[in-house]
C-alpha positions in Angstrom: 0.0 0.0 0.0 1.4 3.4 -0.9 1.8 6.2 1.6 -1.1 8.3 0.3 -3.6 5.4 0.4 -2.3 4.4 3.9 -2.8 8.0 5.1 -6.3 8.2 3.8 -7.3 4.9 5.4 -5.7 5.7 8.7 -7.2 9.2 8.8 -10.7 7.8 8.1 -10.3 5.1 10.7 -9.0 7.5 13.4 -11.7 10.1 12.6 -14.3 7.4 13.2 -12.9 6.7 16.6 -12.7 10.4 17.5 -16.3 10.9 16.4 -17.4 7.8 18.3 -16.2 9.3 21.6 -16.3 13.0 20.8 -19.0 15.0 22.3 -20.8 18.0 20.9 -17.8 20.4 20.8 -15.5 18.0 19.1 -18.2 17.2 16.5 -18.9 20.9 16.0 -15.2 21.6 15.4 -14.9 18.7 12.9 -18.0 20.0 11.1 -16.7 23.6 11.0 -13.3 22.3 9.7 -15.2 20.6 6.8 -17.5 23.4 6.0 -15.0 26.3 5.8 -13.2 24.7 2.8 -16.3 24.6 0.7 -16.9 27.1 -2.1 -17.8 30.6 -0.8 -16.5 34.0 -1.5 -13.3 32.1 -2.1 -13.3 28.9 -4.2 -12.5 25.6 -2.5 -9.3 25.4 -4.6 -8.0 28.7 -3.1 -9.0 27.7 0.4 -7.1 24.4 0.1 -4.0 26.4 -1.0 -4.4 28.6 2.0 -4.8 25.5 4.2 -1.6 24.2 2.7 0.4 27.3 3.5 -0.9 27.3 7.1 0.0 23.7 7.5 3.5 24.2 6.1 4.2 27.1 8.4 2.9 25.1 11.4 5.0 22.1 10.1 2.1 19.6 10.4 3.0 16.7 8.0 -0.5 15.1 8.3 -2.2 18.5 7.5 0.3 19.2 4.7 -0.4 15.8 3.1 -4.2 16.2 3.5 -4.1 19.6 1.9 -1.8 18.4 -0.9 -4.2 15.6 -1.7 -7.1 18.1 -1.6 -5.2 20.5 -3.9 -4.7 17.8 -6.4 -8.4 16.9 -6.2 -9.3 20.6 -6.7 -7.2 20.8 -9.9 -4.3 22.8 -8.6 -1.6 23.1 -11.3 2.1 22.4 -10.7 2.8 26.1 -11.0 0.1 27.0 -8.4 1.4 24.3 -6.0 5.0 25.6 -6.4 4.0 29.2 -5.8 2.0 28.2 -2.7 4.9 26.3 -1.3 7.1 29.2 -1.9 4.8 31.5 0.1 4.9 28.9 2.9 8.6 28.8 2.8 9.0 32.6 2.9 6.5 32.9 5.8 7.8 29.8 7.7 11.5 30.1 7.0 14.1 27.4 6.4 12.7 25.2 9.2 9.9 24.2 6.8 12.3 22.8 4.2 12.0 19.1 5.4 8.2 19.5 5.2 8.5 21.2 1.8 10.5 18.2 0.5 7.9 15.7 1.7 5.1 17.8 0.2 6.7 17.9 -3.2 7.4 14.1 -3.0 3.7 13.5 -2.3 2.7 16.0 -5.0 4.7 14.0 -7.5 3.2 10.7 -6.3 -0.3 12.2 -6.7 0.5 13.4 -10.2 1.8 9.9 -11.2 -1.3 8.3 -9.7 -3.6 10.7 -11.6 -1.9 9.8 -14.9 -2.4 6.1 -14.2 -6.1 6.5 -13.7 
């Protein structure tokens, strides 16, 4: 199983556990997290790019991977992805470089997967 598929399956499984035990406030937060990325004044594609920058700056590999996957699903181009990562690098500084490397590796894997489908 590749890393992206494993991530998706584990995320789904762990979210089910959290929601099984989570009370009203946790469920509200999860719902809010899902709803803010939908089309609104900003398109979903732009919101995913913003989420990616925030995740890179915060150095959260799970979030970076999630938003990288969503960016691919939203039709982000290689150029848009690269510019977004550049903004994250400028804001976050050199400490984000290891996360940037992994994000580009996952981006490349997603693009290959897309071509195979």
